N, C-alpha and C positions, 0 to 999 in steps of 0.2 A: 609390429612393426619395426623394425630396428633403426640404427642411426643412418645406415644405406638408403632406407627408403625415406627416411625425414629429408635426407640431403637431395634425392631425386624428385620429391614433392616441392623442396624448396626452391630448386632451381626450375621446375616448371612454372612455378608461379611468379620468380622473377622474369622468366623470359615472356610470359603473357604480358606483365605489365608493360613491356617495353615494345611489344610488337604489334599491338592494337588488334583490331579486328583478326587480321592473319594470323596475328600471335597466339590467340585464342585457340584457333584450329590446331596451331603446332604444340601449343600446351595440352591441349587434349590428348594428342598422339604421345607426346614424352610421358604424361601421366600415367597412360595406359600401358607403355611399354615398360613402366618401372614398377606395374604391381606384381606382388608376390604371386606365384603359381596358384591358381584358383580362387585370386582375391576377387576377380570378377566373372568369374565363370569360364575364363579361358577364351573369351571372345571379344574380337576387334572390333573398334566402331567402323572399321572400314570395308568389313564384311558384309555387303549388302546392306548397311547402316544407312540413316539419314544423310542428306546434304550437310557439311559442317557450317554451323551458325544459324540451323534451323531449329525449331522447338525440339524436335526429336532427338537431335543431337545434344541438347542440352540435359533432356530427360536421361538420356543414355549416360552421359557424364557424371550426371547427378547420382544415379544408381552405383557407378563405379566407385565414386567417392564415398558413397555410404557403405560400400562393402567393404572399403578399409578398416572399418569400425570393428571388424573382428577380433583385432586386438586392443581391446579398450583400454590397457594399460598405457598405451602410446598415443592413441588418436581419438580425439573427440571432435564429433561435429556439432556445432551450434549456430544459432539463429541470432542475427544482431539485432539488438533494438531498432524498431524503426519507428521511434515515436517522433522523429523530426526529420524534415524533408530537408537533409543536407546530402552533401556528396558521398558521404560515407556509409548510408544508411539506405534500406531497401525494404519493399513489402513482403512478406511472405506469399502474398496472392500474385506477385508480378512474375512472370518467367525470367529464371536466373541462367546468364549464360555460364561458359566453363569458366570465364576469371572470374565471376561472382562466386562460384562455388567454391575455387581455390582460396578466394580470400576468406572463406568461412572456416576452413581450417585453423585449428588451435591445439597447441600443443600442452600437454601439461605441465611443462616445465616454465612455461610462460608465467609471467608476475600477473596478480590481479589486479584489473583494470581499477579497482575501486581506490583512489586517491584521498580520500576525505573522511575520516571518523571522527565522529562528535558524540559526546557522554555528557549527560547531565544529570548532576548528583548534589550531594552535601547541601538541602534547603537550610536556609537560616533565616530567623525572624530577626526583624528589625524594628524598634520603638522609637518614635520620635515623639515630639510634642504635637505634631501636625497629624500623623497618621503612622499605622501598623501595616508592615508589608513584609513580604518574603521574599529573598532572592535566591537563585539557583546557580551552583558553580557550573561552568560549561569548559571542558576540555576538548579542544581540538588538535587532532594528529593529521598531518597531510605531508604529501612528497611534491606538492604543486610548485612551480617555480615562480607564480605571482606573489607568493606569501614570504614574507621576510623572515620566517621561523619555522622549522618542520613542528613545534607545538606551541598552543596559546592555551592561557587560564583566563577567565574573566567571570565577571558575577553579574547575573540579569535578573529583572523582575519582570512581572508578567506584563507591565505596561510596553516593556521594551520589546517583548514579540511581539505584540499588538501592532508596534511602530513597524518592524521588519515587515509583517504580513500586509500592512497597509501600503508600504513602499513598492512590495513586490507587485500586487496589484495595480497600482500607479504605472510600473516600469510594463508590465504584460498583462493589458487588462483582458484577453483572451486566452491566456493558461491557467490551469487549472491548480490555484494555489492552495495547500493542504490546509485542513481546519486545523486551528487551536482550539482548547479546551473552553467551555464556555466560561465567561466572566462571573465571578464569584457574585451572588446577589444576598444582600445583607437581611437575612431572615435568621438568622441564629449566628450571633457573632463567634460563638464557641465554636461552631463547626469549621469555621473557618482554618482553625489552626489544629482540627483534628490530624492526626497523624494518618490516618487512611486516606483523607482527602487530599494533604499534601503528597503523598506517595502516587496517587493517583494521577494527579497534576503533573507530577514530574516524568512520569511514564510519557504522559501525553505529549509534553513538551519537548523530551528527547524524540519523540518519533516524528512530531512535526520538523525538526530540524534536518533529521535524517532523510525524510521525504524530500526534503529541499535540496540537501546533498546528493542524494541519487537521481535529481531531476538533471535532464541533459542540457538544459538553458537555465533555469533558476540556480543552479549551483555556481555560476559564473557571475552572478549580479553582484555588483559593487558594493551595494548595501547590506547584503548578505556578507560579504567578505568584512567589512567594518563591523558588522554585530559579532562576528566570533572572535575579532582580534584587538579590538578598540578597547582601552580602558573607559572605566564610567566617564570619567570629564570628557575624554575624547567623542565617546558617544554622543554625550550631550551637545557636545558642540558641532557635532556633524548634524543632528537632528534640525541644528536652528540655521542649517545652511538651505535648507527645502525652502519653497515657496511660502510667502507671508500669507497670513489670514484671510486678508482680501483676496487675494489670488485663488486660494483654496475655496472660500465661498462663492466666488466667480465661476470656478470650474465646477462646483455642485449645482448651483443654479442651473447652468446650460445643462448640464447632464440629466437634470429632472425635466428640464424642458424636452429634451429629445426624446427622454422616455416618455410622457406624456403623448407626445406626437405619434409615436410607436413609427413602425414599418408599414409599407403598403405592400410589398412582396418579398418575404422572406422566401429564401431560397429553399426548394424541396428538402435538400439534406439537412436542413437546419430545422425544417418542420417537423422531421421525424427526430432530430435529436430532441427536440424539445418535448414530442410526446413521450420520448424514453424517460427524459428526467421525470416528468411529473408521473408517471407510472411507477418508475424506480422510488419517487420518494413516498408516494404512498405505502408501497409494500416494504419498503425497508424501515418506515415508522410503524407500521402493523408489527413487524418482526420486532423492532426494539420494544414496544410495550409488550407484547407477549412473553419477552425474555425477562424482561424486568419484573413481571408478574409471576413468572414462574420462579424466579431467584428470592422473589419475596415469600413465596409459600413455603419453598425449601427451607428458608431462614427460620420461617414459625414453627416449620415442622421440626427442625433442629434443636430450637430452644426449647420446646414441649418435652423432646424427647431426652434431652439431658437431665430432664427433671427426674425419669424414672429410676435411674441407676441408685442414686442415692436413698430413695425411698425404700427400692427393694432391700438395700443392705440394712435399715434400720427396721425392717419388716423381717427379716431372719434374725435379729436379736430377740425376737419376741415369739419365735415359732420353731421351737428346738426338734421339730420331725422334719422341716421343711428347709433346714440352714443350706444345705448343699444346693438344693433347686433354687432358691431365692438367690442364693450368690451366683448362679450359674446364669440366671436370669439377667443380673446386675451386669456382669461379664459381658455377655452378649450384648445388652444395650449400649454398653460404654463402647465396643466394638461396632455397633452402628453408628453410633455419634461421629465416631473418628473418620468412617468411610463416607459419611455423608457431608462432615465438614470438606474433607478433600474433594469430594463432587461439586461441592459449592463453592471451592476456590477454582477449580477448572473452569466454572461456569461464569465466575465473575473477573477471571483473569484471560481467560482463551475467547470467550463468546462475547462477552458484553461490550468490551471495549472497541472491537471491532465493528459490530455492530452499529453501535453508537457513533462510531467515528463516519460511517457512511452515512447517517443521519445528517450529520454536520456539512458531510461532502454534497448531499443533496441540496443543501441550501445554498452553497458554493456554486454548484452548476448553475442553480437559478441566477444568481448575480451574475455568472460569465456571460451568459447568454444575453441578460438584459444590457451588458455592457457592449457585447457584439451587435445588437440592436441599436444601441445608441450611436456607435460608428456610420451604420448604415442609413439611419435617420438623417443624419448630419448631410451624409454625401446627398440623401434624395431631396432634403431641404434646397442643398445648392443647386441642384440639376432643375427643380421647378422655377429658383429665381433666375436662372439664365435662361429657362424656356419663356418665360414671361417679360424678361428683360426689365428687372425691377431694380438691377444695379450695374456696375460697370460690368461689361462683359468680358473685357480681358483679365480682369481681376477674377472674375467668377470662374473663369476656364481655368486658370492657373490654380485655384483652390479647389476645383472638381479633380483635376488631373493629381494633386497631393491627396485628396481624401480616397480616390479610386485606389490609388497603391496603400495608403492606409487600410482600407477595407480589405483589399486581398490578402495583405499581411495578416491582418487580423482572422480571416476565414481560414487561411492554412494554418497559422499556429494552432487555432482550436480544434481543426480537423485532426491534426498530428497528434496533439495533446490528447485528444478525447480517445483515439484508438488505445493510446497509452494507457490512460486513466480506466477503461474498460476492461483491459487485461489484469492489469492490477486488482481491480475490483474483484472479478472473478476468481482470481487466485486466492485473494485474502478472506473471500467469504466462504471459498469451498475449503480452505485449511482449515477455517475456524470451525466450521460445522463437522468435518472429518475428526478433528482432535476431540470436539465436545461427543460426538458418537463413540469413538474409543475408550474415552473417559466413561462413559455409561455402560459399555460393554464391560468393562472393567470392573465397575462398579457391582454388576448385577452378578458377574461372576465370583464374588467374593460371599455372596448371600450364604450358599450352604455350608461354607466353613465358617461365617459370623454366627449363623443361627446355631449350628453344632447340631444339624435337624436329626440325625440317627440317636445321639447321646438323649436329646430332648425328649424323643419318643419313648425310649426306655425308661426315663425318668417318671414320665405320665402314664406309663403303661396301667398301674392299678386304676388309673381313672378312665382309660380310652376302652380298656380292653371288655367290661361290660356292655359298654355302646356299640360293639361291632361283633358281639356273638361269640368272644373268645378267639378271634381272627389275630393271627400273629403280627405284631408291630412290623414285622419287615415288608409285609405286605400291603 
């Protein structure tokens, strides 16, 4: 579809936006009239078609718009993110009107919607008289207007990431906050400064920040902005502006009280959600244990195989008749080691981090459900107090109204974020296992070449031939 087709489509979209329900019908007619010959099978929506505005009309227009995708270089039809119930989102399961279909059209020359890019790098050790810790450089590039500059560079330590996660949970108790890598447990101080450990943590911290940046709600959190832009002393000052210790202790005590009380009637949809979380937690933990065990066995196999190459080289120095054969075996072992090491690298970088991240996600989901239940338990308690008239009725009525709004907002936020999380989870895990399967296929495809099977058979023919009654080695 060329420039003229784009202009017609843009005109149809503009017309639909200004004419309301009647405009949807007109946009449909304008769009179908502007299709290239054969773009929709040469059929008109008015030729015995359904009444404009009906579901049949929507389905017909959807087919017509999708048929425009014949020229993939010019037009792409995509589905918007339906993670939040706002005015600009829709559910893929909901019937779509011609207007909504028009709004889905995206041209290739449109700029990428992503406007926040975050990199975590350059870990640096700091040694003081009190403690030793590691900081990471965080570079942020953005085109958002609420930022004072287009690029920021700050340094943060692990405790700063913990603070950010806590602030996000306080501000959005029923949104699914991305997990942080576990806090280091002092069981071997040397491991804490191991290069592999630091690099693994750096990658996890970068993923944590980018998950937040890609989230439609969390990305606009004010504490997140401060975390990315404030200098160290400014961040310390900002942390002190939060609620005091006594206030936080009071909130914690009340939260524990509501959690101990529990909820009497959790809605059915949240019961199903809770059951899913419990089952998911069991399965992902099992997959994580199996994956770790496979990696451990691969590591042991690799460490043992590495020793055979030098052994055969030394052996060849004492056996003049088998020099070439033993060196060939040593070369083969060396190739096996390299292929196995590459396979292990794929396992440790592509599969293990993804599986373990969702192990941590399962714990976060349980915390989200608990916070949702706490909000509902508080509402139930107020309703009971009003029923028994144990307190000021007018005051309780006002509090109940506020709590009902709070529960409704919490439920809607969780339901929207839940669908978004499930889709991301399925995509991430599917991609991880697909990449691992492709890596394994490539690994085993190398074996005939690695082993040099035909040449080895010919080498050992004097030994093999008597055992098989003079059979040709090629058979």
